[in-house]
matplotlib code that plots the C-alpha trace (Angstrom):
import matplotlib.pyplot as plt

x = [0.0, 2.8, 4.4, 1.3, 0.9, 4.5, 4.3, 1.0, 2.0, 5.3, 3.7, 1.1, 3.9, 5.7, 2.5, 1.1, 4.0, 5.6, 8.8, 11.2, 12.1, 11.5, 8.0, 7.4, 8.3, 4.8, 3.2, 6.0, 5.6, 1.8, 2.1, 4.9, 3.4, -0.2, 0.6, 2.5, 5.8, 7.6, 7.0, 7.4, 10.8, 12.0, 10.8, 13.0, 15.9, 15.1, 15.1, 18.5, 19.9, 18.4, 20.1, 23.6, 23.5, 24.0, 20.9, 17.5, 15.7, 12.6, 14.4, 16.6, 13.5, 11.6, 14.5, 15.0, 11.4, 10.9, 13.9, 13.0, 9.4, 9.8, 13.5, 15.3, 12.2, 10.4, 13.3, 13.3, 9.5, 9.4, 12.2, 10.7, 7.3, 8.5, 10.4, 7.9, 5.4, 8.3, 9.7, 6.3, 5.7, 9.1, 8.8, 5.5, 6.5, 9.8, 7.8, 5.5, 7.5, 9.3, 6.1, 3.9, 6.3, 5.4, 1.7, -0.3, -2.1, 1.2, 2.7, -0.4, -0.3, 3.3, 2.5, 0.0, 2.2, 5.2, 3.6, 2.2, 5.7, 7.0, 4.1, 4.8, 8.5, 7.6, 5.1, 7.7, 10.1, 7.6, 6.6, 10.2, 11.0, 8.0, 9.0, 12.6, 11.7, 9.4, 12.3, 14.8, 14.3, 15.2, 15.2, 18.9, 18.9, 15.9, 17.8, 20.8, 18.6, 17.0, 20.3, 21.8, 18.7, 18.7, 22.4, 22.1, 19.3, 21.3, 24.6, 23.1, 20.4, 22.3, 26.0, 25.9, 27.9, 28.3, 25.5, 27.7, 30.2, 27.3, 25.9, 29.3, 29.8, 26.4, 27.1, 30.4, 28.6, 25.9, 28.6, 30.1, 26.8, 24.4, 26.7]
y = [0.0, 2.5, 1.8, 2.8, 5.9, 6.9, 6.2, 8.0, 11.0, 11.5, 10.8, 13.5, 15.9, 15.1, 15.4, 18.6, 20.9, 22.9, 24.8, 22.5, 21.6, 24.9, 25.1, 21.6, 22.5, 23.6, 20.4, 18.3, 19.9, 19.4, 15.7, 14.8, 16.6, 15.7, 12.0, 12.4, 11.2, 14.3, 17.4, 20.9, 21.2, 17.9, 19.0, 22.1, 19.8, 17.6, 20.7, 21.6, 18.1, 18.1, 21.4, 20.3, 16.9, 16.5, 16.2, 17.8, 18.8, 16.9, 13.6, 14.1, 14.8, 11.9, 9.6, 10.8, 10.6, 7.2, 5.7, 7.1, 5.9, 2.5, 1.7, 1.1, 0.0, 3.2, 5.3, 3.7, 3.9, 7.6, 8.6, 6.8, 8.2, 11.8, 11.6, 9.4, 12.2, 14.4, 11.5, 10.8, 14.5, 15.2, 12.2, 13.5, 17.2, 16.7, 15.0, 18.0, 21.0, 22.0, 21.9, 24.0, 26.2, 29.3, 28.7, 31.4, 28.9, 27.5, 31.0, 32.0, 28.9, 29.5, 33.2, 32.0, 29.4, 31.6, 33.7, 30.6, 29.1, 32.4, 32.2, 28.6, 29.4, 32.4, 30.3, 27.7, 30.3, 31.7, 28.3, 27.3, 30.7, 30.2, 26.7, 27.8, 30.5, 28.2, 25.7, 28.3, 29.1, 32.4, 36.0, 36.2, 32.9, 34.2, 37.5, 35.6, 33.4, 36.4, 38.1, 35.0, 34.6, 38.2, 38.3, 35.1, 36.5, 39.7, 38.1, 35.5, 37.6, 40.9, 40.2, 36.9, 35.0, 31.3, 29.6, 26.6, 28.9, 30.7, 27.3, 26.3, 29.7, 29.5, 26.0, 27.2, 30.3, 28.1, 26.0, 29.2, 30.9, 28.2, 25.9]
z = [0.0, 0.9, -2.5, -4.4, -2.2, -2.9, -6.6, -7.2, -5.0, -6.8, -10.2, -9.5, -8.5, -11.8, -13.8, -12.4, -12.0, -14.7, -14.4, -12.7, -9.1, -7.4, -8.9, -7.6, -4.0, -3.0, -4.3, -2.9, 0.5, 0.4, -0.5, 1.9, 4.9, 4.0, 4.0, 7.3, 5.9, 7.3, 9.5, 8.0, 9.7, 8.3, 4.8, 5.1, 5.9, 2.9, 0.6, 2.1, 1.5, -2.0, -2.7, -1.7, -3.4, -7.1, -9.3, -9.6, -6.4, -7.3, -7.9, -4.8, -2.7, -4.1, -3.5, 0.0, 1.0, -0.7, 1.0, 4.4, 4.0, 2.4, 1.9, -1.4, -3.2, -2.1, -3.2, -6.7, -7.1, -6.0, -8.2, -11.2, -10.5, -10.4, -13.7, -15.6, -16.6, -17.9, -19.9, -21.5, -22.1, -23.6, -25.8, -27.2, -27.3, -29.2, -32.0, -32.5, -31.1, -34.3, -36.2, -33.9, -31.8, -33.8, -33.7, -32.0, -29.7, -28.4, -27.9, -25.9, -23.8, -22.8, -22.1, -19.6, -18.1, -17.4, -14.7, -13.1, -12.8, -11.3, -8.8, -7.9, -7.3, -5.1, -3.1, -2.5, -1.3, 1.1, 2.4, 3.0, 4.7, 7.0, 7.9, 8.4, 10.9, 12.8, 13.0, 14.4, 18.1, 19.7, 18.5, 17.9, 15.9, 13.8, 13.2, 12.0, 9.8, 8.3, 7.7, 6.0, 3.9, 2.8, 2.1, 0.1, -2.0, -2.6, -3.5, -5.8, -7.5, -7.8, -7.4, -9.4, -6.9, -7.4, -5.5, -4.6, -2.9, -1.1, 0.1, 1.5, 3.1, 4.7, 6.0, 7.6, 8.9, 10.4, 12.2, 13.7, 14.6, 15.6, 17.6]

ax = plt.figure().add_subplot(projection="3d")
ax.plot(x, y, z, "-o")
ax.set_aspect("equal")
plt.show()
């Protein structure tokens, strides 16, 4: 039974989210927490782990949750389920894309999808921020968390710093500040 729940939950995530891993985060969070597989705080940790490990965030999250919930079989099923809809869609789209990409209907459809993707990514950011601040105890720790988050946003978005170096720096800073 748990295998079917994992498969269908992650298949749904893969099927109904457009825009990549960050756009999927809101639905991933809803599914994982809704099924009781993790708490909101654990979900934030999973996102952090998925960020620092190689590979797409959706697959890393699916693999982690599947493994934690149902072992190796759960990890394999969850990972397969989250990529299967994309594999099917890409197989179909690549056959017709070149022929119809200039069609007005297709252009209008993508014009409608772009703001939805931006909204999904923004919603994921807010949900993770809220869960992060609930997880951190104490005013000073929350202040440091806000400063690190704000500085990260600034240096990555406006200064174009390498996100990997920022992640490593934040981890080191976390070791120094939150010990």
